[in-house]
DOVO-222543 format. One record per atom (N, C-alpha, C, CB): residue in one letter; y, x negated, z; chain. Coordinates in steps of 0.1 Angstrom, whole numbers. Glycine has a CB too. Layout:
! residues N
+------+-------+-------+-------+-----+
! type !     Y !     X !     Z ! mol !
+------+-------+-------+-------+-----+
!    a !     Y !     X !     Z !   A !
...
+------+-------+-------+-------+-----+
! end
This chain:
! residues 110
+------+-------+-------+-------+-----+
! type !     Y !     X !     Z ! mol !
+------+-------+-------+-------+-----+
!    m !  -164 !  -258 !    92 !   A !
!    m !  -153 !  -245 !    88 !   A !
!    m !  -152 !  -236 !    76 !   A !
!    m !  -141 !  -249 !    87 !   A !
!    e !  -152 !  -230 !    79 !   A !
!    e !  -154 !  -219 !    66 !   A !
!    e !  -134 !  -215 !    64 !   A !
!    e !  -167 !  -201 !    74 !   A !
!    d !  -137 !  -214 !    52 !   A !
!    d !  -122 !  -215 !    44 !   A !
!    d !  -118 !  -206 !    41 !   A !
!    d !  -121 !  -222 !    33 !   A !
!    r !  -115 !  -195 !    55 !   A !
!    r !  -111 !  -174 !    49 !   A !
!    r !  -104 !  -174 !    52 !   A !
!    r !  -115 !  -159 !    53 !   A !
!    s !   -99 !  -166 !    41 !   A !
!    s !   -84 !  -156 !    44 !   A !
!    s !   -82 !  -155 !    53 !   A !
!    s !   -80 !  -144 !    39 !   A !
!    l !   -59 !  -153 !    54 !   A !
!    l !   -62 !  -147 !    70 !   A !
!    l !   -60 !  -136 !    71 !   A !
!    l !   -55 !  -152 !    80 !   A !
!    i !   -65 !  -124 !    59 !   A !
!    i !   -66 !  -115 !    61 !   A !
!    i !   -86 !  -111 !    65 !   A !
!    i !   -58 !  -110 !    50 !   A !
!    e !   -85 !  -117 !    64 !   A !
!    e !  -101 !  -117 !    67 !   A !
!    e !  -109 !  -120 !    84 !   A !
!    e !  -107 !  -130 !    56 !   A !
!    r !   -91 !  -137 !    85 !   A !
!    r !   -93 !  -143 !    96 !   A !
!    r !   -90 !  -128 !   111 !   A !
!    r !   -82 !  -157 !    94 !   A !
!    l !   -77 !  -118 !   108 !   A !
!    l !   -72 !  -112 !   114 !   A !
!    l !   -86 !  -100 !   112 !   A !
!    l !   -58 !  -112 !   110 !   A !
!    a !   -93 !   -95 !    98 !   A !
!    a !  -103 !   -85 !   107 !   A !
!    a !  -118 !   -89 !   115 !   A !
!    a !  -108 !   -74 !    96 !   A !
!    r !  -117 !  -106 !   112 !   A !
!    r !  -129 !  -108 !   119 !   A !
!    r !  -124 !  -108 !   136 !   A !
!    r !  -136 !  -123 !   114 !   A !
!    h !  -112 !  -112 !   140 !   A !
!    h !  -106 !  -109 !   151 !   A !
!    h !  -100 !   -98 !   160 !   A !
!    h !  -101 !  -116 !   151 !   A !
!    l !   -93 !   -89 !   149 !   A !
!    l !   -99 !   -73 !   158 !   A !
!    l !  -115 !   -69 !   156 !   A !
!    l !   -89 !   -57 !   152 !   A !
!    a !  -125 !   -72 !   154 !   A !
!    a !  -135 !   -64 !   150 !   A !
!    a !  -139 !   -74 !   162 !   A !
!    a !  -142 !   -62 !   133 !   A !
!    a !  -141 !   -81 !   174 !   A !
!    a !  -138 !   -89 !   185 !   A !
!    a !  -158 !   -84 !   190 !   A !
!    a !  -119 !   -83 !   197 !   A !
!    a !  -146 !   -72 !   191 !   A !
!    a !  -157 !   -60 !   203 !   A !
!    a !  -173 !   -66 !   197 !   A !
!    a !  -155 !   -35 !   197 !   A !
!    e !  -169 !   -61 !   180 !   A !
!    e !  -183 !   -59 !   170 !   A !
!    e !  -178 !   -67 !   163 !   A !
!    e !  -189 !   -43 !   161 !   A !
!    p !  -184 !   -81 !   162 !   A !
!    p !  -184 !   -88 !   153 !   A !
!    p !  -182 !   -88 !   137 !   A !
!    p !  -193 !   -92 !   154 !   A !
!    d !  -200 !   -75 !   134 !   A !
!    d !  -208 !   -75 !   122 !   A !
!    d !  -204 !   -70 !   112 !   A !
!    d !  -219 !   -71 !   123 !   A !
!    d !  -188 !   -56 !   123 !   A !
!    d !  -184 !   -49 !   117 !   A !
!    d !  -173 !   -57 !   114 !   A !
!    d !  -184 !   -37 !   122 !   A !
!    w !  -165 !   -62 !   112 !   A !
!    w !  -150 !   -69 !   106 !   A !
!    w !  -149 !   -63 !    93 !   A !
!    w !  -150 !   -87 !   104 !   A !
!    p !  -155 !   -63 !    79 !   A !
!    p !  -154 !   -52 !    74 !   A !
!    p !  -142 !   -38 !    79 !   A !
!    p !  -169 !   -48 !    76 !   A !
!    a !  -148 !   -33 !    84 !   A !
!    a !  -140 !   -22 !    85 !   A !
!    a !  -129 !   -21 !    90 !   A !
!    a !  -144 !   -14 !    89 !   A !
!    r !  -126 !   -33 !   101 !   A !
!    r !  -107 !   -35 !    98 !   A !
!    r !  -104 !   -38 !    94 !   A !
!    r !   -96 !   -38 !   101 !   A !
!    v !  -101 !   -45 !    76 !   A !
!    v !   -98 !   -51 !    69 !   A !
!    v !   -84 !   -49 !    63 !   A !
!    v !  -106 !   -50 !    63 !   A !
!    e !   -83 !   -31 !    72 !   A !
!    e !   -69 !   -22 !    63 !   A !
!    e !   -58 !   -25 !    75 !   A !
!    e !   -72 !     1 !    60 !   A !
!    d !   -68 !   -22 !    87 !   A !
!    d !   -62 !   -25 !    96 !   A !
!    d !   -55 !   -37 !   102 !   A !
!    d !   -66 !   -21 !   100 !   A !
!    a !   -62 !   -51 !    95 !   A !
!    a !   -58 !   -65 !    93 !   A !
!    a !   -42 !   -63 !    86 !   A !
!    a !   -70 !   -72 !    83 !   A !
!    a !   -48 !   -55 !    75 !   A !
!    a !   -34 !   -54 !    61 !   A !
!    a !   -21 !   -48 !    71 !   A !
!    a !   -39 !   -37 !    44 !   A !
!    s !   -24 !   -32 !    74 !   A !
!    s !   -13 !   -33 !    80 !   A !
!    s !    -3 !   -36 !    91 !   A !
!    s !   -12 !   -29 !    80 !   A !
!    i !   -11 !   -49 !   100 !   A !
!    i !    -6 !   -60 !   111 !   A !
!    i !     1 !   -71 !    97 !   A !
!    i !   -23 !   -69 !   124 !   A !
!    l !    -2 !   -72 !    84 !   A !
!    l !     5 !   -87 !    74 !   A !
!    l !    15 !   -75 !    65 !   A !
!    l !   -11 !  -100 !    60 !   A !
!    a !    19 !   -67 !    69 !   A !
!    a !    31 !   -54 !    60 !   A !
!    a !    35 !   -57 !    71 !   A !
!    a !    30 !   -36 !    54 !   A !
!    l !    31 !   -61 !    79 !   A !
!    l !    48 !   -52 !    95 !   A !
!    l !    51 !   -64 !    91 !   A !
!    l !    46 !   -48 !   120 !   A !
!    l !    39 !   -73 !    92 !   A !
!    l !    51 !   -90 !    94 !   A !
!    l !    56 !   -89 !    84 !   A !
!    l !    45 !  -108 !    96 !   A !
!    k !    57 !   -85 !    75 !   A !
!    k !    65 !   -90 !    57 !   A !
!    k !    80 !   -91 !    59 !   A !
!    k !    64 !   -76 !    43 !   A !
!    e !    84 !   -85 !    64 !   A !
!    e !    97 !   -89 !    67 !   A !
!    e !   104 !   -95 !    83 !   A !
!    e !   104 !   -79 !    63 !   A !
!    p !   106 !  -111 !    75 !   A !
!    p !   111 !  -115 !    92 !   A !
!    p !   120 !  -110 !   101 !   A !
!    p !   116 !  -126 !    94 !   A !
!    d !   115 !  -120 !   109 !   A !
!    d !   133 !  -112 !   124 !   A !
!    d !   142 !  -123 !   120 !   A !
!    d !   130 !  -112 !   150 !   A !
!    t !   150 !  -120 !   129 !   A !
!    t !   161 !  -130 !   135 !   A !
!    t !   163 !  -145 !   128 !   A !
!    t !   156 !  -132 !   152 !   A !
!    a !   151 !  -147 !   143 !   A !
!    a !   149 !  -158 !   145 !   A !
!    a !   136 !  -166 !   131 !   A !
!    a !   145 !  -158 !   161 !   A !
!    m !   128 !  -159 !   124 !   A !
!    m !   125 !  -163 !   120 !   A !
!    m !   127 !  -167 !   108 !   A !
!    m !   121 !  -162 !   123 !   A !
!    r !   142 !  -159 !   105 !   A !
!    r !   148 !  -166 !    90 !   A !
!    r !   153 !  -177 !    93 !   A !
!    r !   160 !  -158 !    82 !   A !
!    t !   166 !  -172 !   108 !   A !
!    t !   168 !  -191 !   112 !   A !
!    t !   163 !  -206 !   109 !   A !
!    t !   166 !  -193 !   125 !   A !
!    a !   147 !  -203 !   111 !   A !
!    a !   144 !  -209 !   111 !   A !
!    a !   133 !  -213 !    95 !   A !
!    a !   142 !  -208 !   124 !   A !
!    g !   137 !  -208 !    85 !   A !
!    g !   136 !  -206 !    79 !   A !
!    g !   133 !  -202 !    68 !   A !
!    g !   137 !  -207 !    82 !   A !
!    d !   131 !  -204 !    55 !   A !
!    d !   137 !  -193 !    42 !   A !
!    d !   123 !  -180 !    40 !   A !
!    d !   140 !  -204 !    23 !   A !
!    a !   132 !  -172 !    45 !   A !
!    a !   128 !  -161 !    34 !   A !
!    a !   118 !  -151 !    26 !   A !
!    a !   130 !  -166 !    27 !   A !
!    a !   126 !  -161 !    15 !   A !
!    a !   117 !  -154 !     6 !   A !
!    a !   104 !  -160 !     1 !   A !
!    a !   124 !  -152 !    -5 !   A !
!    v !   106 !  -176 !     9 !   A !
!    v !    93 !  -175 !     7 !   A !
!    v !    81 !  -177 !    20 !   A !
!    v !    92 !  -185 !    -5 !   A !
!    w !    82 !  -170 !    30 !   A !
!    w !    78 !  -158 !    40 !   A !
!    w !    69 !  -145 !    31 !   A !
!    w !    95 !  -150 !    47 !   A !
!    h !    81 !  -142 !    22 !   A !
!    h !    78 !  -127 !    21 !   A !
!    h !    68 !  -134 !     9 !   A !
!    h !    94 !  -114 !    17 !   A !
!    s !    71 !  -139 !    -2 !   A !
!    s !    57 !  -148 !    -6 !   A !
!    s !    44 !  -153 !    -4 !   A !
!    s !    58 !  -154 !    -8 !   A !
!    m !    42 !  -155 !     9 !   A !
!    m !    32 !  -162 !    17 !   A !
!    m !    31 !  -148 !    22 !   A !
!    m !    36 !  -175 !    27 !   A !
!    i !    28 !  -135 !    27 !   A !
!    i !    31 !  -119 !    30 !   A !
!    i !    20 !  -118 !    21 !   A !
!    i !    48 !  -111 !    27 !   A !
!    e !    29 !  -121 !    13 !   A !
!    e !    24 !  -112 !    -1 !   A !
!    e !    10 !  -121 !    -5 !   A !
!    e !    38 !  -112 !   -18 !   A !
!    a !     5 !  -125 !   -10 !   A !
!    a !     2 !  -129 !   -12 !   A !
!    a !   -12 !  -132 !    -9 !   A !
!    a !     8 !  -131 !   -13 !   A !
!    a !   -18 !  -130 !     6 !   A !
!    a !   -25 !  -128 !    17 !   A !
!    a !   -25 !  -113 !    20 !   A !
!    a !   -19 !  -135 !    27 !   A !
!    l !   -22 !   -98 !    15 !   A !
!    l !   -22 !   -94 !    17 !   A !
!    l !   -32 !   -85 !     3 !   A !
!    l !   -11 !   -96 !    23 !   A !
!    r !   -27 !   -94 !   -10 !   A !
!    r !   -31 !   -91 !   -26 !   A !
!    r !   -43 !   -99 !   -19 !   A !
!    r !   -22 !   -99 !   -43 !   A !
!    e !   -49 !  -101 !   -10 !   A !
!    e !   -62 !  -113 !    -6 !   A !
!    e !   -71 !   -91 !     0 !   A !
!    e !   -57 !  -134 !    15 !   A !
!    r !   -64 !   -87 !     1 !   A !
!    r !   -74 !   -80 !    10 !   A !
!    r !   -82 !   -69 !     3 !   A !
!    r !   -66 !   -74 !    21 !   A !
!    w !   -80 !   -68 !   -15 !   A !
!    w !   -92 !   -56 !   -20 !   A !
!    w !  -100 !   -75 !   -28 !   A !
!    w !   -82 !   -36 !   -37 !   A !
!    s !  -103 !   -85 !   -25 !   A !
!    s !  -118 !   -89 !   -27 !   A !
!    s !  -117 !   -95 !   -11 !   A !
!    s !  -122 !  -103 !   -43 !   A !
!    v !  -118 !   -91 !     2 !   A !
!    v !  -127 !   -93 !    10 !   A !
!    v !  -129 !   -80 !    14 !   A !
!    v !  -124 !  -103 !    20 !   A !
!    g !  -121 !   -68 !    10 !   A !
!    g !  -127 !   -54 !     8 !   A !
!    g !  -139 !   -55 !     2 !   A !
!    g !  -120 !   -45 !    -2 !   A !
!    r !  -145 !   -59 !   -11 !   A !
!    r !  -158 !   -63 !   -24 !   A !
!    r !  -167 !   -62 !   -11 !   A !
!    r !  -158 !   -84 !   -36 !   A !
!    l !  -162 !   -76 !    -8 !   A !
!    l !  -173 !   -86 !     1 !   A !
!    l !  -178 !   -81 !    12 !   A !
!    l !  -167 !  -100 !     6 !   A !
!    g !  -166 !   -75 !    21 !   A !
!    g !  -176 !   -68 !    24 !   A !
!    g !  -186 !   -53 !    22 !   A !
!    g !  -173 !   -70 !    30 !   A !
!    a !  -183 !   -50 !    11 !   A !
!    a !  -186 !   -39 !     8 !   A !
!    a !  -203 !   -41 !     4 !   A !
!    a !  -175 !   -34 !    -4 !   A !
!    e !  -205 !   -53 !    -6 !   A !
!    e !  -220 !   -59 !    -4 !   A !
!    e !  -220 !   -62 !     8 !   A !
!    e !  -224 !   -70 !   -13 !   A !
!    e !  -221 !   -69 !    10 !   A !
!    e !  -221 !   -69 !    30 !   A !
!    e !  -233 !   -59 !    35 !   A !
!    e !  -203 !   -59 !    38 !   A !
!    d !  -221 !   -43 !    38 !   A !
!    d !  -231 !   -36 !    38 !   A !
!    d !  -220 !   -23 !    30 !   A !
!    d !  -239 !   -35 !    54 !   A !
!    a !  -230 !   -18 !    26 !   A !
!    a !  -228 !    -6 !    11 !   A !
!    a !  -224 !     5 !    24 !   A !
!    a !  -246 !     0 !    -3 !   A !
!    p !  -219 !    11 !    20 !   A !
!    p !  -213 !    25 !    22 !   A !
!    p !  -225 !    32 !    22 !   A !
!    p !  -203 !    31 !    12 !   A !
!    s !  -223 !    43 !    27 !   A !
!    s !  -233 !    56 !    25 !   A !
!    s !  -223 !    67 !    31 !   A !
!    s !  -249 !    55 !    33 !   A !
!    g !  -226 !    85 !    25 !   A !
!    g !  -224 !    92 !    25 !   A !
!    g !  -206 !    95 !    13 !   A !
!    g !  -227 !    92 !    38 !   A !
!    s !  -200 !   105 !    24 !   A !
!    s !  -187 !   109 !    18 !   A !
!    s !  -171 !   103 !    18 !   A !
!    s !  -187 !   120 !    23 !   A !
!    d !  -163 !   104 !     8 !   A !
!    d !  -153 !    91 !    11 !   A !
!    d !  -142 !   108 !    16 !   A !
!    d !  -145 !    75 !    -8 !   A !
!    e !  -146 !   115 !    20 !   A !
!    e !  -149 !   132 !    28 !   A !
!    e !  -150 !   123 !    37 !   A !
!    e !  -163 !   146 !    25 !   A !
!    e !  -162 !   116 !    44 !   A !
!    e !  -157 !   119 !    53 !   A !
!    e !  -152 !   106 !    61 !   A !
!    e !  -166 !   126 !    58 !   A !
!    g !  -153 !   100 !    53 !   A !
!    g !  -148 !    81 !    51 !   A !
!    g !  -150 !    67 !    59 !   A !
!    g !  -134 !    81 !    53 !   A !
!    e !  -158 !    71 !    48 !   A !
!    e !  -171 !    64 !    51 !   A !
!    e !  -172 !    51 !    39 !   A !
!    e !  -184 !    76 !    49 !   A !
!    i !  -163 !    53 !    24 !   A !
!    i !  -166 !    48 !    12 !   A !
!    i !  -152 !    39 !    14 !   A !
!    i !  -169 !    58 !    -2 !   A !
!    r !  -159 !    24 !     6 !   A !
!    r !  -142 !    23 !     5 !   A !
!    r !  -141 !    22 !    -7 !   A !
!    r !  -134 !    11 !    12 !   A !
!    l !  -123 !    28 !    -9 !   A !
!    l !  -121 !    25 !   -18 !   A !
!    l !  -109 !    12 !   -28 !   A !
!    l !  -121 !    36 !   -17 !   A !
!    t !  -114 !     8 !   -36 !   A !
!    t !  -109 !    -7 !   -41 !   A !
!    t !   -95 !     0 !   -54 !   A !
!    t !  -127 !   -18 !   -53 !   A !
!    p !   -86 !   -10 !   -55 !   A !
!    p !   -80 !    -6 !   -73 !   A !
!    p !   -83 !     3 !   -72 !   A !
!    p !   -85 !   -11 !   -88 !   A !
!    d !   -90 !    -1 !   -81 !   A !
!    d !   -93 !     4 !   -96 !   A !
!    d !   -99 !    19 !   -97 !   A !
!    d !  -105 !    -7 !  -104 !   A !
!    a !  -105 !    22 !   -80 !   A !
!    a !  -112 !    33 !   -72 !   A !
!    a !   -95 !    44 !   -70 !   A !
!    a !  -121 !    25 !   -54 !   A !
!    v !   -86 !    39 !   -71 !   A !
!    v !   -71 !    48 !   -65 !   A !
!    v !   -59 !    39 !   -73 !   A !
!    v !   -67 !    47 !   -43 !   A !
!    r !   -54 !    49 !   -82 !   A !
!    r !   -45 !    46 !   -96 !   A !
!    r !   -33 !    52 !   -86 !   A !
!    r !   -50 !    56 !  -114 !   A !
!    g !   -19 !    54 !   -90 !   A !
!    g !    -8 !    49 !   -82 !   A !
!    g !     0 !    65 !   -77 !   A !
!    g !     3 !    37 !   -94 !   A !
!    d !   -16 !    71 !   -80 !   A !
!    d !   -17 !    89 !   -66 !   A !
!    d !   -22 !    85 !   -59 !   A !
!    d !   -25 !   104 !   -68 !   A !
!    r !   -22 !    85 !   -44 !   A !
!    r !   -25 !    85 !   -36 !   A !
!    r !   -42 !    94 !   -27 !   A !
!    r !   -13 !    88 !   -34 !   A !
!    a !   -35 !   105 !   -40 !   A !
!    a !   -43 !   113 !   -35 !   A !
!    a !   -50 !   115 !   -44 !   A !
!    a !   -40 !   122 !   -29 !   A !
!    d !   -53 !   109 !   -63 !   A !
!    d !   -59 !   103 !   -69 !   A !
!    d !   -76 !   106 !   -68 !   A !
!    d !   -53 !    90 !   -66 !   A !
!    w !   -80 !   103 !   -65 !   A !
!    w !   -96 !   103 !   -58 !   A !
!    w !  -100 !   114 !   -53 !   A !
!    w !   -99 !    94 !   -46 !   A !
!    v !   -93 !   121 !   -46 !   A !
!    v !   -98 !   134 !   -47 !   A !
!    v !   -94 !   148 !   -52 !   A !
!    v !  -100 !   135 !   -37 !   A !
!    h !  -109 !   149 !   -55 !   A !
!    h !  -116 !   156 !   -71 !   A !
!    h !  -120 !   177 !   -67 !   A !
!    h !  -138 !   144 !   -77 !   A !
!    l !  -112 !   185 !   -67 !   A !
!    l !  -114 !   197 !   -65 !   A !
!    l !  -110 !   206 !   -75 !   A !
!    l !  -108 !   201 !   -55 !   A !
!    h !  -126 !   209 !   -74 !   A !
!    h !  -134 !   215 !   -83 !   A !
!    h !  -128 !   236 !   -88 !   A !
!    h !  -151 !   212 !   -75 !   A !
!    p !  -130 !   232 !  -101 !   A !
!    p !  -114 !   249 !   -96 !   A !
!    p !  -123 !   261 !   -90 !   A !
!    p !  -103 !   260 !  -116 !   A !
!    g !  -114 !   271 !   -90 !   A !
!    g !  -122 !   277 !   -75 !   A !
!    g !  -114 !   276 !   -64 !   A !
!    g !  -136 !   267 !   -71 !   A !
!    q !  -116 !   265 !   -59 !   A !
!    q !  -111 !   256 !   -48 !   A !
!    q !  -100 !   252 !   -43 !   A !
!    q !  -113 !   247 !   -51 !   A !
!    e !   -90 !   251 !   -52 !   A !
!    e !   -83 !   257 !   -53 !   A !
!    e !   -70 !   264 !   -44 !   A !
!    e !   -89 !   262 !   -56 !   A !
!    k !   -65 !   264 !   -37 !   A !
!    k !   -54 !   275 !   -34 !   A !
!    k !   -48 !   279 !   -48 !   A !
!    k !   -40 !   269 !   -24 !   A !
!    q !   -48 !   295 !   -42 !   A !
!    q !   -32 !   305 !   -57 !   A !
!    q !   -24 !   309 !   -46 !   A !
!    q !   -38 !   325 !   -71 !   A !
!    s !   -15 !   304 !   -52 !   A !
!    s !     5 !   314 !   -51 !   A !
!    s !     3 !   321 !   -47 !   A !
!    s !    15 !   321 !   -61 !   A !
+------+-------+-------+-------+-----+
! end
């Protein structure tokens, strides 16, 4: 059995109907993990919430290496406006809209 990261296993599960398209589901898997980041009352009663939080953070960090794996297997084509180009951590800095490029004259003037 392969030792796959939790985020890859989730992405593969989400893509069960189309197994070859699992890289496209990595961000969906990351969203699910982000929801699980904060344990509920029953989980806090059962164990250490700080450990759980650290474990989920580690799993979320894996999405960048899984995303690169998927990109290598299936190189995207098209433009980012169509949502076909995967964005890696080095493509987007602090500003989520940083990758959008407006050409002079296209910006709306108030």
